[in-house]
C-alpha positions as CSV (number, residue, x, y, z in Angstrom):
1,M,-58.5,4.4,16.7
2,N,-56.1,1.5,16.6
3,S,-57.8,-1.8,17.5
4,T,-54.9,-2.9,19.8
5,V,-55.2,-1.7,23.3
6,S,-51.9,-2.9,24.9
7,A,-50.1,0.5,24.3
8,S,-52.8,2.5,26.2
9,A,-54.0,0.0,28.8
10,D,-53.8,1.1,32.4
11,V,-53.8,-1.7,35.0
12,L,-53.8,-1.5,38.8
13,V,-52.2,-4.5,40.5
14,I,-53.0,-4.9,44.3
15,D,-51.0,-7.5,46.3
16,D,-49.3,-7.3,49.6
17,E,-46.3,-9.5,48.6
18,P,-43.6,-7.3,46.9
19,D,-42.1,-10.1,44.9
20,L,-45.5,-11.1,43.4
21,R,-46.3,-7.5,42.6
22,T,-43.0,-7.2,40.7
23,L,-43.7,-10.5,38.9
24,Y,-47.2,-9.3,37.8
25,E,-45.9,-5.9,36.8
26,L,-43.1,-7.4,34.6
27,A,-45.6,-9.8,32.9
28,L,-47.9,-6.9,32.1
29,L,-45.1,-4.5,31.1
30,R,-43.8,-7.0,28.6
31,E,-47.3,-7.0,27.0
32,G,-47.1,-3.2,26.6
33,H,-49.5,-2.3,29.5
34,R,-49.0,0.7,31.8
35,V,-49.1,-0.6,35.3
36,E,-49.5,0.9,38.8
37,S,-49.3,-1.2,41.9
38,A,-50.5,-1.1,45.5
39,G,-49.8,-3.2,48.6
40,T,-53.0,-2.4,50.7
41,L,-56.6,-1.4,50.2
42,A,-55.8,2.1,51.4
43,Q,-53.1,2.6,48.7
44,A,-55.5,1.1,46.1
45,R,-58.2,3.6,47.0
46,E,-55.8,6.5,46.7
47,A,-54.8,5.4,43.2
48,L,-58.5,4.9,42.2
49,A,-59.4,8.3,43.6
50,T,-57.0,10.1,41.2
51,H,-57.1,7.8,38.1
52,R,-59.4,5.6,36.1
53,F,-58.0,2.3,35.1
54,R,-58.9,-0.2,32.4
55,A,-58.5,-3.2,34.8
56,V,-58.0,-3.8,38.5
57,I,-56.2,-7.0,39.6
58,T,-56.5,-7.6,43.3
59,D,-55.5,-10.2,45.8
60,M,-58.4,-11.5,48.0
61,R,-56.6,-11.1,51.3
62,L,-54.8,-7.9,52.1
63,P,-53.3,-6.5,55.3
64,D,-56.2,-4.0,55.9
65,G,-59.1,-5.9,54.5
66,L,-60.4,-8.1,51.6
67,G,-60.2,-7.4,47.9
68,I,-63.9,-8.1,47.7
69,E,-64.6,-4.9,49.6
70,L,-63.0,-3.0,46.8
71,L,-65.1,-4.8,44.4
72,R,-68.3,-3.7,46.2
73,E,-67.1,-0.1,46.2
74,L,-66.3,-0.1,42.5
75,A,-69.7,-1.6,41.8
76,S,-71.6,0.9,43.9
77,E,-69.8,3.8,42.2
78,Q,-70.4,2.3,38.8
79,R,-66.8,2.5,37.9
80,P,-65.8,1.2,34.4
81,E,-62.8,-0.9,35.6
82,R,-62.9,-4.7,34.9
83,C,-61.9,-6.5,38.1
84,I,-59.9,-9.7,38.3
85,V,-59.6,-11.4,41.7
86,M,-56.7,-13.6,42.8
87,T,-57.6,-16.1,45.5
88,A,-55.6,-18.8,47.3
89,Y,-56.0,-22.5,46.2
90,G,-59.2,-24.0,47.7
91,S,-61.0,-20.7,48.2
92,A,-63.5,-21.3,45.4
93,E,-66.3,-19.9,47.5
94,N,-64.6,-16.5,47.6
95,A,-64.1,-16.6,43.8
96,V,-67.8,-17.4,43.3
97,E,-68.8,-14.5,45.6
98,A,-66.6,-12.2,43.6
99,L,-68.1,-13.3,40.3
100,K,-71.6,-12.7,41.8
101,L,-70.5,-9.1,42.7
102,G,-69.5,-8.5,39.1
103,A,-65.8,-9.5,38.9
104,F,-64.8,-10.2,35.3
105,D,-62.8,-13.3,36.3
106,Y,-60.7,-14.9,39.0
107,L,-57.3,-16.6,39.2
108,T,-56.2,-19.2,41.7
109,K,-52.8,-18.8,43.4
110,P,-50.1,-19.7,42.6
111,V,-51.0,-17.9,39.4
112,D,-49.9,-19.3,36.1
113,L,-48.4,-16.4,34.1
114,K,-49.7,-17.6,30.8
115,Q,-53.2,-17.8,32.1
116,F,-52.7,-14.4,33.9
117,R,-51.8,-12.7,30.6
118,S,-54.7,-14.4,28.8
119,V,-57.3,-13.3,31.4
120,V,-56.0,-9.7,31.5
121,S,-56.0,-9.6,27.7
122,A,-59.6,-10.8,27.7
123,A,-60.6,-8.2,30.2
124,L,-59.1,-5.5,28.0
125,Q,-60.6,-6.7,24.7
126,P,-62.0,-3.7,22.8
127,G,-64.9,-5.8,21.6
128,N,-66.1,-6.4,25.1
129,R,-69.7,-5.1,25.4
130,S,-69.1,-4.1,29.0
131,A,-66.0,-1.9,28.3
132,P,-66.5,1.9,28.1
133,P,-67.5,2.8,24.5
134,A,-64.6,5.3,24.2
135,L,-62.1,2.5,24.7
136,R,-63.6,0.2,22.0
137,S,-62.5,-0.2,18.5
138,Q,-65.3,0.9,16.2
139,G,-64.9,-2.0,13.8
140,E,-64.7,-4.7,16.5
141,G,-67.4,-3.1,18.6
142,A,-69.7,-3.0,15.6
143,R,-69.1,-6.7,14.8
144,A,-69.6,-7.7,18.4
145,A,-72.9,-5.7,18.6
146,A,-74.1,-7.2,15.3
147,G,-73.4,-10.7,16.4
148,G,-75.1,-10.2,19.8
149,H,-78.1,-8.6,18.1
150,D,-78.5,-11.6,15.7
151,A,-78.2,-14.0,18.6
152,L,-80.9,-12.1,20.6
153,A,-83.1,-12.0,17.5
154,N,-83.1,-15.8,17.5
155,L,-85.0,-15.6,20.8
156,V,-88.3,-14.8,19.2
157,G,-90.7,-12.8,21.3
158,E,-91.5,-9.4,22.7
159,S,-93.5,-10.4,25.8
160,E,-92.4,-9.0,29.2
161,A,-90.8,-12.4,30.1
162,M,-88.7,-12.5,27.0
163,L,-87.7,-8.8,27.2
164,Q,-86.5,-9.4,30.7
165,L,-84.6,-12.5,29.6
166,K,-82.8,-10.7,26.7
167,S,-81.9,-7.8,29.1
168,R,-80.4,-10.2,31.6
169,I,-78.4,-11.9,28.8
170,Q,-76.8,-8.6,27.9
171,R,-76.0,-7.8,31.5
172,V,-74.2,-11.0,32.3
173,A,-72.5,-11.6,29.0
174,G,-69.5,-9.4,29.7
175,S,-68.4,-11.4,32.7
176,M,-66.7,-14.8,33.0
177,A,-69.1,-15.9,35.7
178,P,-70.7,-19.4,35.0
179,V,-74.3,-19.3,34.1
180,L,-77.0,-21.9,34.9
181,V,-79.9,-21.9,32.4
182,L,-83.0,-23.4,33.8
183,G,-86.2,-24.3,31.9
184,E,-88.5,-27.0,30.7
185,S,-87.6,-29.2,27.8
186,G,-88.1,-27.4,24.5
187,T,-88.0,-23.8,25.7
188,G,-84.7,-23.0,23.9
189,K,-82.1,-23.2,26.6
190,E,-79.3,-23.7,24.0
191,L,-80.4,-20.6,22.1
192,V,-80.0,-18.6,25.4
193,A,-76.5,-20.1,25.8
194,R,-75.6,-19.1,22.3
195,A,-76.9,-15.6,22.8
196,I,-74.7,-15.3,26.0
197,H,-71.7,-16.4,23.9
198,R,-72.4,-14.1,21.0
199,C,-72.9,-11.1,23.3
200,S,-69.7,-11.7,25.1
201,H,-66.1,-10.8,24.5
202,R,-65.6,-14.5,23.5
203,A,-67.9,-14.2,20.5
204,E,-65.1,-14.8,18.1
205,G,-64.1,-18.0,19.9
206,P,-65.7,-21.4,19.6
207,F,-69.1,-22.4,21.0
208,V,-69.1,-26.1,21.9
209,A,-72.5,-27.7,23.0
210,V,-72.4,-31.0,24.9
211,N,-75.4,-33.1,25.8
212,C,-74.3,-34.6,29.0
213,G,-77.0,-37.2,29.0
214,A,-76.1,-38.6,25.6
215,I,-72.5,-39.7,26.3
216,P,-71.9,-43.3,27.5
217,E,-70.5,-43.2,31.0
218,N,-67.3,-45.1,30.2
219,L,-66.4,-42.4,27.6
220,L,-67.2,-39.3,29.6
221,E,-63.7,-38.5,30.8
222,A,-62.1,-38.9,27.3
223,E,-64.9,-36.9,25.7
224,F,-64.5,-34.0,28.2
225,F,-60.8,-33.9,28.8
226,G,-59.3,-35.6,25.8
227,A,-56.9,-38.6,25.6
228,K,-53.4,-39.4,24.4
229,R,-52.6,-42.0,21.8
230,G,-52.4,-45.5,23.3
231,S,-54.1,-44.5,26.6
232,Y,-56.9,-47.1,26.0
233,T,-57.9,-49.7,23.4
234,G,-58.7,-48.0,20.1
235,A,-56.9,-44.7,20.9
236,V,-54.7,-44.7,17.8
237,Q,-54.1,-40.9,17.9
238,D,-54.3,-38.0,20.3
239,R,-57.9,-37.0,20.9
240,E,-59.1,-33.5,21.8
241,G,-61.7,-33.1,24.5
242,Y,-64.6,-30.7,24.7
243,F,-62.6,-28.4,27.0
244,Q,-59.8,-28.1,24.5
245,A,-62.2,-27.6,21.6
246,A,-63.9,-24.7,23.4
247,G,-60.6,-23.0,24.3
248,G,-61.0,-19.2,24.2
249,G,-64.7,-19.6,23.8
250,T,-67.8,-21.0,25.6
251,L,-68.5,-24.6,26.7
252,F,-72.3,-25.3,27.0
253,L,-73.1,-28.3,29.2
254,D,-76.7,-29.2,28.3
255,E,-78.6,-31.5,30.7
256,I,-75.9,-31.2,33.3
257,G,-78.3,-32.9,35.8
258,D,-77.8,-36.2,33.9
259,L,-74.1,-36.3,34.6
260,P,-73.1,-39.3,36.9
261,V,-71.8,-38.3,40.3
262,P,-68.2,-39.6,39.8
263,M,-67.9,-37.4,36.7
264,Q,-69.3,-34.4,38.6
265,A,-66.3,-34.6,41.0
266,K,-63.8,-34.5,38.1
267,L,-65.7,-31.7,36.4
268,L,-65.7,-29.6,39.6
269,R,-61.9,-30.0,39.9
270,V,-61.3,-28.8,36.4
271,I,-63.7,-25.8,36.8
272,Q,-62.1,-24.7,40.1
273,E,-58.4,-25.2,39.2
274,R,-58.7,-24.3,35.5
275,K,-56.4,-27.2,34.7
276,L,-57.1,-30.7,33.3
277,R,-55.0,-33.8,32.5
278,P,-56.0,-35.8,29.4
279,I,-56.2,-39.5,29.8
280,G,-52.7,-41.0,29.4
281,S,-50.9,-37.7,29.9
282,T,-48.5,-36.8,32.8
283,Q,-48.9,-33.1,32.1
284,E,-51.7,-30.8,33.1
285,E,-53.1,-28.3,30.6
286,N,-54.6,-24.8,31.3
287,V,-58.3,-24.4,30.7
288,D,-59.6,-21.2,29.1
289,V,-63.4,-21.6,28.7
290,R,-66.5,-20.0,30.0
291,I,-69.0,-22.5,31.4
292,V,-72.7,-22.2,30.6
293,S,-74.8,-25.1,31.7
294,A,-78.5,-26.0,31.4
295,T,-81.0,-28.5,32.8
296,H,-84.7,-29.1,33.0
297,R,-84.2,-30.9,36.4
298,D,-84.9,-29.5,39.8
299,L,-81.2,-29.4,40.9
300,P,-81.9,-28.4,44.5
301,H,-84.0,-31.5,44.8
302,E,-81.2,-33.6,43.1
303,V,-78.7,-32.1,45.6
304,A,-81.0,-33.1,48.5
305,T,-81.4,-36.6,47.2
306,G,-77.6,-37.0,46.7
307,N,-77.9,-37.3,42.9
308,F,-76.0,-34.0,42.3
309,R,-73.0,-32.6,44.2
310,Q,-73.8,-29.5,46.2
311,D,-70.4,-27.9,45.6
312,L,-70.7,-28.3,41.9
313,Y,-74.2,-26.9,42.0
314,Y,-73.1,-23.7,43.7
315,R,-70.1,-23.5,41.4
316,L,-72.2,-23.6,38.3
317,N,-75.1,-21.5,39.7
318,V,-73.2,-18.2,40.0
319,I,-75.8,-16.6,37.7
320,E,-79.1,-18.3,37.3
321,M,-81.3,-17.6,34.2
322,R,-84.8,-19.1,33.8
323,V,-86.3,-19.5,30.4
324,P,-90.1,-19.1,30.5
325,P,-92.3,-21.9,29.2
326,L,-94.4,-21.2,26.2
327,R,-97.7,-21.2,28.3
328,E,-96.3,-18.2,30.2
329,R,-95.7,-16.1,27.0
330,L,-98.6,-16.9,24.7
331,A,-98.5,-13.3,23.6
332,D,-95.5,-14.3,21.5
333,L,-97.4,-17.0,19.7
334,P,-98.1,-15.1,16.5
335,M,-94.5,-14.0,16.2
336,L,-93.2,-17.5,17.0
337,C,-95.5,-19.1,14.5
338,G,-94.3,-16.7,11.8
339,A,-90.6,-17.3,12.5
340,L,-91.0,-21.1,12.8
341,L,-93.1,-21.3,9.6
342,A,-90.5,-19.3,7.7
343,R,-87.7,-21.5,8.9
344,I,-89.7,-24.7,8.1
345,A,-90.4,-23.5,4.6
346,R,-86.8,-22.6,4.0
347,D,-85.3,-25.8,5.4
348,S,-87.8,-28.3,3.9
349,G,-88.6,-26.6,0.6
350,L,-92.3,-26.3,1.4
351,R,-94.2,-23.2,0.2
352,P,-94.6,-20.5,2.9
353,A,-97.7,-20.5,5.0
354,R,-99.4,-18.5,7.7
355,P,-101.7,-19.5,10.6
356,S,-105.4,-18.5,10.5
357,P,-106.9,-16.7,13.5
358,A,-108.7,-19.9,14.3
359,M,-105.4,-21.8,14.3
360,L,-103.8,-19.2,16.6
361,G,-106.8,-19.5,18.9
362,Y,-106.5,-23.3,18.9
363,L,-102.8,-23.2,19.6
364,G,-103.3,-20.7,22.4
365,S,-105.6,-23.2,24.1
366,R,-103.0,-26.0,24.3
367,P,-100.9,-26.6,27.4
368,F,-97.7,-27.2,25.4
369,P,-95.7,-29.4,27.7
370,G,-93.1,-29.7,24.9
371,N,-93.0,-25.9,24.6
372,V,-91.5,-24.4,21.4
373,R,-90.2,-27.7,20.2
374,E,-93.8,-29.1,20.3
375,L,-95.1,-26.0,18.5
376,E,-92.6,-26.4,15.8
377,N,-93.5,-30.1,15.3
378,L,-97.2,-29.2,15.1
379,L,-96.6,-26.4,12.5
380,H,-94.4,-28.7,10.5
381,R,-97.2,-31.3,10.4
382,A,-99.8,-28.7,9.5
383,M,-97.6,-27.4,6.6
384,A,-97.0,-30.9,5.3
385,L,-100.8,-31.7,5.3
386,S,-102.1,-28.3,4.1
387,E,-102.9,-27.6,0.4
388,D,-103.4,-23.9,1.1
389,E,-101.2,-21.0,2.3
390,V,-103.5,-20.5,5.4
391,L,-103.2,-23.2,8.1
392,E,-106.4,-24.2,9.8
393,P,-106.8,-26.1,13.1
394,T,-108.6,-29.0,11.3
395,L,-105.1,-30.1,10.1
396,L,-104.2,-31.0,13.6
397,C,-107.4,-32.7,14.7
398,E,-105.8,-36.2,14.3
399,S,-103.0,-35.3,16.7
400,P,-103.5,-36.7,20.2
401,Q,-104.0,-34.1,22.9
402,P,-101.0,-34.3,25.3
403,T,-101.8,-34.5,29.0
404,P,-100.5,-31.6,31.2
405,D,-98.6,-33.9,33.5
406,S,-95.9,-36.4,32.8
407,R,-98.1,-39.5,32.7
408,V,-98.6,-41.4,29.5
409,P,-102.1,-40.6,28.0
410,D,-104.7,-43.3,28.3
411,A,-102.4,-45.5,30.4
412,P,-104.6,-48.3,31.8
413,E,-105.3,-47.9,35.5
414,P,-104.7,-51.0,37.6
415,Q,-107.9,-52.8,38.7
416,A,-108.4,-54.5,42.0
417,D,-109.2,-57.9,40.4
418,Q,-106.0,-57.7,38.2
419,A,-103.9,-57.5,41.4
420,C,-105.1,-60.9,42.4
421,E,-104.2,-62.5,39.0
422,L,-100.7,-64.1,39.2
423,P,-98.8,-64.4,35.9
424,N,-97.0,-67.6,35.1
425,D,-94.0,-65.7,33.9
426,L,-93.5,-62.6,36.1
427,Q,-90.5,-61.2,34.2
428,G,-92.1,-61.7,30.8
429,H,-95.3,-60.1,32.1
430,L,-93.4,-57.0,33.5
431,D,-91.4,-56.7,30.3
432,A,-94.6,-56.8,28.2
433,M,-96.1,-54.0,30.3
434,E,-92.9,-51.9,30.2
435,R,-92.7,-52.4,26.4
436,A,-96.3,-51.3,25.9
437,L,-95.7,-48.1,28.0
438,L,-92.5,-47.3,26.2
439,V,-94.1,-47.8,22.8
440,K,-97.0,-45.5,23.7
441,A,-94.7,-42.8,25.0
442,L,-92.5,-43.0,21.9
443,E,-95.5,-42.9,19.6
444,G,-97.0,-39.9,21.5
445,S,-93.7,-38.0,21.0
446,D,-93.1,-38.9,17.3
447,F,-90.4,-41.3,18.5
448,N,-88.4,-38.5,20.0
449,R,-86.5,-40.4,22.7
450,T,-85.7,-37.3,24.7
451,A,-89.3,-36.2,24.9
452,A,-90.5,-39.7,25.7
453,A,-87.9,-40.1,28.5
454,Q,-89.1,-36.8,30.0
455,R,-92.7,-37.9,30.0
456,L,-91.8,-41.2,31.7
457,G,-89.5,-39.4,34.2
458,I,-86.4,-41.3,33.2
459,T,-83.1,-40.2,31.6
460,L,-82.2,-40.5,28.0
461,R,-79.6,-43.1,28.8
462,Q,-82.2,-45.2,30.6
463,I,-84.7,-45.1,27.8
464,R,-82.0,-46.0,25.3
465,Y,-81.1,-49.0,27.4
466,R,-84.7,-50.1,27.7
467,I,-85.4,-49.7,24.0
468,Q,-82.4,-51.9,23.2
469,R,-83.2,-54.5,25.9
470,L,-86.9,-54.9,24.8
471,S,-86.0,-54.8,21.1
472,I,-88.3,-51.9,20.3
473,P,-88.0,-50.9,16.6
474,M,-87.1,-47.3,16.0
475,P,-87.1,-45.2,12.8
476,D,-83.8,-44.1,11.4
477,D,-84.5,-40.4,12.2
478,D,-86.0,-40.6,15.6
479,E,-84.9,-37.2,17.0
480,A,-87.0,-34.1,16.5
481,P,-85.3,-31.0,15.3
482,S,-84.1,-28.5,18.0
483,P,-86.2,-25.4,18.5
């Protein structure tokens, strides 16, 4: 079968305005699609009763009802059509509801024809996992399936929790709906985001990962939206932002909860309108990315305390996906240890090793607040210290046992008599206490600033500021490898 689909694509366009219907039809006919049109829900139902389409493009408001009603009917009948919803400007809530019901994507009126053609083309991609198998190119379908399989294989584990997670990834990958990945630090949220990308019709496009907590606040807008030459001091050439770099692919916003509130408002506007204006530019550019975000924070609590915008939270949380902590899937421990030890040996040049039953028992008894990242660090240390191919728990006896909560271990408790002693230099006394706590947290996390900040309940930006202010020496390579 020919891999191009334009010559055989059937599209149903539903809009009650004749001029707009004609405009959409002409745009699709020029792309080689076969088009039928309808002005009401009743006419659309008649067309769907006698024919199966590749895609259905419907306005949200129609004379005899809402386009979302048609969406529910197609979902209940398990029809194969990919649905694209057109909604008026400012009706993002309707678009979010449509995505939750399974719509492939949405467009905001007035519709930009370039974006219109791009979205329809994406919905008709033969490599789309959600498209009917008979309509897919065998070559492209095989490549998409292979890429998705490899990405899912990186999520090591066959426990019930992991099988449910992998199944959910496959179900949501075919849509453009934003996904919010929740989970504790070190559980592998970025691996989940990459799997969603690789299982989607955007697998051949770029995957751009951004740590929102690691960007200086004064550079956020330029980093996200780009900047024109001369727009600020030091801008000697045009600069591409993350949204432009991820065009046609997936933008992964890691630690979205660390984003300052003013930047949250700008991000919300770009996501809703699908347009951005680089710094120093007078022209807006179309945005063609799928948003996957992640955080270890309790976003509903952040919303309640005013630290995170409620409208952005609901816009990002169309599909919620929770990554289980390691302590809830200890059945995966042997498989995880095998995969991590093989990777450590390959990357570091150490000889392969395997854990003894005693080592697995010891690891299974740990609380693992750092999850898979902590497990990897322990195994790396054990391999470096071991002289045998079998790793024993005695290799880790010198490691301090982490506490299950976020407090720094062995932190001195304040005494009643200490409260009565007044220091001569209050600021110096407070700085010394803060410095001691920071050093203890950093040493307990192998100088991983992200892990230390989490244990102290502060952001990465805050701990970096404190390290610099208190002149705490840091090793050159202070970040632990990602899980």
